[in-house]
N, C-alpha and C positions, 0 to 999 in steps of 0.2 A: 773702709765702707761706711756711709752714713748711718745714725739712728735714725730710724723711720718714726714721726711722730703724726698719730691721729688727732686732730684736734676737734673735739666733739662740743660745739656750743650755740645755743637759740642766737645770739647775739651776732650779728654779721661783724660789727666793727672789731669785736673781740676777737672773732677768727683772723679777721685780715691783720689785725696787729700782732697776734701771737706768729702765725704763718711767716709774717714778713722777719721780725725779730730773731726767731729762732732759725729760719734759714740763712740769717747772716752769721749766728753762730757755727752753722755746717751740719744743722739737722735738716733731713729729707721731712718736708710737711705734708699733709693733707688735709681736708676739713670736711665737716658733715654737720648740718642744722639741727639733728634731732635724732636718736636713738636707732630706727628702722632703718634711715639713710645709712649710718655709720654700719649697722650690720651686714648692709649689702657690700660697703667698701671692704670689710674685713673679708667678706667670702671671694673678692677680686682679687686682692693683694695681701700684701704682708708687711705688719707692722710691730714695731718692738714696744711702744709706750703709746699709751691713750692719754690724752689730757680731757678730762670728762666733767662737764657742768652737771649736776645732780637736778636742778628744777628746767625743764624743758617741756614744751608741747609735744602730745603725742607720747612715745615712749621715753621716760622719762630716765636720768642717770642708775637709778637703782634697778630699774626692770632691766635695762641694757646691762647692768653688771650680772645679775642673775641669769640671763642669757647666755653668756659666756663664760660663767665663775668654772664650770667642770672640764673645759675644753682646757687640756694641758698644753697647748700650743699658744693659748691666748695672750696677747701683749700685757704687758704691767699696766696697772692703771694708776693714775693721780689725779686724785678729785679736786676740782678747783670750782668753787662756789662763792657767791655774796651773799648767801643766806644762810650762814653756818648755824648749828645748832649740835647740842652734845648727841641726841637723836640720830642725826641723818649723818654725823660724822661715826658714830657707833655701827650704824647700819651699813654704811659704805666699807668699813674696814671688815666687817663680819662677811660681808659680799666679795671679799677679795682684793681690795683696794689695796696699793703699795703706800701711799700716803695722802694727805688731805691739806689743801692749802686754801685760805680764805681771802676772797678778793677785799682790797687790793693787795698785789704780790709783788716783790721785786723779781725781776728777770734772770738777774745773778742768780738767786736763791732758787729759782724755777730749773736753771740751767744744770745746779747742781743735784737736783733733785732727779731730774730726767735721765743723768748720766748713772745715778746709783740705782734707779726703777731698770736701767736697761742690763745693769752689771747684775741683779736681783734675777733677772729674767734669764740670763745666759747661764747664769750658774743651776737655775732651776731644769732648764732644758739639758744641760750638760749632766746633771746628775741623774735627770730620765733616762737618757743615752747611754751613760755609764751602767746603769741596770740591766739595760736590755742587752749591752754588749757582755757585762760579766756573764751571763747566762750562756753564751754561745761561745765564749772565749775559753781555750784549753790552753795549758801548759805548752809550750813548743817543745820537739823533743830535738836531741842533737843532730848535727848535719855530718855523717859520717862520710868521707870522702877519699879512700885509699885507691879508687880504681882510675884509671887513667881518664874513664869518661866523666864520671863526678868531680874529677879535679877540674876537666874542662868547663863543666857546668857552674862551679863554683867560682871559676875565676870570671866567666860571662856575669854571673850574677852581681859579683863585685863591682862591675863595670856600669851594669845597668840601675843597681839598687838607688844610686843619687838622683836620678832620674824620674820624671813623673809618667815617662812612656808605659802605654798598654803593654801588657804582657801575655802570650797566649802558652801554656804549658800542655805539651802531648806526650802520650804514654799510657801503657795498660793499667788497668785497676792495679791498686797495692803499691806504685812505684814510689811513692812519698812525693804527689804532686803539690799537695797542702802543704806538706812539711817545706818545699821548695818555696811556694808564695810567701808562707810564714818569715822565711829566712830572708826573701827579697825586702818585705817591709820591716825586719829588725834592722836591715842594714841601710836603710833609707831616711830620707830626713824628714818623714811621717813616722818615725818609730815612735814616739810621744803621744801620737794619735792613734784612734782604734782600727784592729785588724777585725773584720768581719768577714764571715765565711756563709756562704749557702750553697747548698748542695741543690741543684736544679731537678735532680732526678727523684728527690724526697717527697716534692709537693706537688698536690693536685694543679691543673692548669690554671683553675678558677682560683686558688689560692697565691700562685706564684707572684702575681702582680701586686697582689697588696701587699705581701710580704716585703718586696723590694722596693716598691714606692710608697708603700702605707695606704691608709684608706682614711675618708671623712666620715665623722659621725653621721648614721643612717645611709651609708653607703649601698648597705645590703642587710638583711633581715638582722644579723646580730653584729653588727657594726655599732656599739653603743657607746662607743666614746672614738674619739682621733686616736689612730694607731700611726706612729712613727714609723717610716720604712727603713730598709737596712741603708738605703742611700744616705739617709739623713744621721742616722747612726754612725755612719763611716766618715761622716763629713770633716775632711783635712786628714783622713787616714788613708785605708787601704781595703777595699772591697773585694773578696776573692769569691768568683763564679765559679764553683767545681760542677763538672757534667754541663758543660755550657750547649753542648749538642742535644740536650734534652729541653732546652728552652722553647715553649710553644713559637712557632712562626709570629703569630701576631702581637707578641710581647717582644720580639725580636726588633720589631722597628720602633719601639719606645725604647728600648735599650741604646740604639743608635743614634736616637735623636738626644739621650742624656749625654753619649760619649762625646758628641759633636757640640752641645753647647752648654751641658753641666745643667739643664734645666729639665724639671720632670713634673707630673701633676699626680696628687693622691688619687685613687680610684674614689669617684664620685665627687670630684672637686675641680673647678675650674680656673683655680689659682696656679699661676706658674711660680713655681719654687726653685730654688736653686742650691746645689750641693757642691762642694771642691773634692772629689774623690779620684783616687787612683784604682783604676780596672786591674786586677789579675785573673784570666779564664783559664780554664783547664779543661780537657777532653780526654776521653779514651777511645773516641770515635775518631773515623778519617773524615774531616770535614769538609774536604774537596769531593767527596762521595755523596756525603749529605746534600751539598750544593748541588751537584748534578741530578739526586731525585728530589729536588725542589723543596725538601725540609729545613735547609738553613740558607738564610740569606748571603749573597756574595758580599755584598759591601758590607756588613757586620764581620764576616769573616775577615776582609782584608783591614778595616778597622782595630779589629782586636789584634791581628798578627804583626802588631808593628815590631815586636821583636819575638822570636819563638824560641822556646826552651824544649827539645826531644828529649824526656828521659829515656834510656835503655832499661827494657826487663833485668831484672837481679841474674839471671842465668846469662845474660852476658856481660856482668860485672864482677865475676866471682870472688876478685880481692875485697869487695866490700861485706861477702856474706860473713866472715867469722868476727870480723870488726863488730857489725851489726849485732850478732848474737851475743857477743860478749856484752855490748851496749844494754840490751834487752834483758840480760841475765841480771845486770846489776839494777836495772830499774825494777825488775819484778821480786828480786832478792830485796830490795827496801818496802815495796808494797808490801809483800807478804811476811814481811820480817824473818826472812831465812839468810843461810850464810853458806850458800852452794860456791865452791870454788871455781866451776868450769866444766866442760863437757871433754867425756873419754875419747881416746882417738877416734873409736870407731864410728862415733856420733859426728866428729868433726868433718869425718871422711863422707859419711852420707850428705851432709849439708853442701859440702862441695859438689857432690855428684847428683845432686837432686834439681830437678827444673824450675821450681817454685813458680807453679802457674798462678799462685795469688800473690807473688811477689813480696816485698818489705812486709806487707801486712800479713801474711801467711808464715813468713819467720817469726815474727813477733807474737802473734797469736799461738804457736807451737812452742816458743818459748816461753810465755806464760803458762800454758797447760803444763809443760814439764816441771816448770818450779813448783806451781801447785802438787804435782804427785810424786816429785823425788824425795826419797827420805834419806839419802846420803849425801857425801860433799859434793859428789859430781854426777850429772846427768847422763844415764846412760840408755842404750838403745830401746830399754824398755818403756823409758818416760816419755818417749817423742812420736808422734802420731804421722809417720811417714812411712808411705807402702815400701815393704821389703823388698820388692824389684827394685826400687829407686837405689838401693843400695850398689848393686853393679858391681859386686866383688867376689863374684864367685866363677869368673872365666867365662859366661855365658855370654851369648851374641848382645853387644850392647843394645839398650831398649832407644826406641828414638824418643825425642820428647813428648811427643804426642800420646805413646803409648804410656809414660809414666804417667802423665796429666791423667789419662782416661782412668788407670788403675786407683791411683790416689782419689780420684774422685767418686769413685765405686766402694773405696773403703769407708771415705767418710760417710759417704749417705748410708752403708749399713751400719756403722758406728749410731748413726743417727735416726736409725728405724725409717729412713727415707724422708724425713723431716728437713725439706729442702730451706726453708729460713734458717735452722740450726745449721746446715751444713754449708752453706753460703757464709754463715758468719765466721767458722771453723776454717773455711778453705781462704776467708779473705778477700770475698768479692761479693759484688752485689748480687740479687735475685734473679735479676736480667741475665747477667753477664753468665749466670750458673744455668738458666735457662736454655741460654744459645748452645752452653757447652754439652748439656744433656741430649739435645738436638743432633749434634754434633757427632757425638760418639755413639749415638744409638741406645743412650741410656734413660730414655723415657719413663718415668715415673708414675705410679697409679694416682 
């Protein structure tokens, strides 16, 4: 991709000469006669480097630099002038110039400095995006695959990971959809680039577009500076959109456009930007039902569902339960500096018989709590927060999965004093899912 250079000089012969010579060197060039025109071009198009004259009519070079110096996405500036003084050089560097050349200058020298300026800007932007990524990125967990179902998923992942195809992961809350997305990324050719995750259910509708595509300074009241969206942060990497079924219908059309063309606009901007991103989406909703209800775009569904992975609930892959429990025990032993050896036989039996309504996330939460409470070398029944009826080891009539789930939710709500936020965290499900289950089982809280 060509380095994009904007030449800002009030002398038309200088603009024409630089544009011709730099185009021959493989640069993309555009020109402006003074600062105001240059600002308009910056709003409409994206540039990597600006060649800027200092003395111009209207808005001069220094005033132009002051206008854009606080924009983290601003191009690198190389000042070119025939009237150089120490004062103007110092002023230019103080306002963010990368370098300073006095006319006449050699085109070969200018070519070298443009490439350096471009590299400097690229590193600055990468550093900025890396900082944003590090705030969101967590260390991935291990992929446990003992059951036939998870082995089948793992085999599919190995086939699809090297491609750039869009993936849709479907499954109940807590089944490990983000872990699968992370695993696809780690096995892909994009593994050295960012993995960025956005949960579409955690943001207000008016904030989601800004988070996804970024916003321009002044786009709304609190937009004090340019914000890079997640599609920019994930450039050449992978963007994971969790709970895609929660995305507002108006934003879905913009996501579809991005999937089709790689182009997007920041909120409040009119400049088409591009990003090379692989999209992996996940949902615990039935998207075909959402389409029938007019809440999800059919064309977006087909665009996302190029490759489909359906993750079965934990109760349907019993062979994974004990290996996962051992893995989480090791994880929280390290975290809390404990040396618990394992689980007693009764606990292992309970784990196999329980329905796990919150799936893997609930299992992890229960193990974390057990490690904190356990004072011996083995986790016993008294350390785990699973309903006694779920043990089903007294010869009674077996409980249905729904009965077990209902009893467990009741017990957790009692433990939390009816605090639904705390209960949803302990159960490993989100507030909305808990609310629906309370309605289903007639457990409406005050």
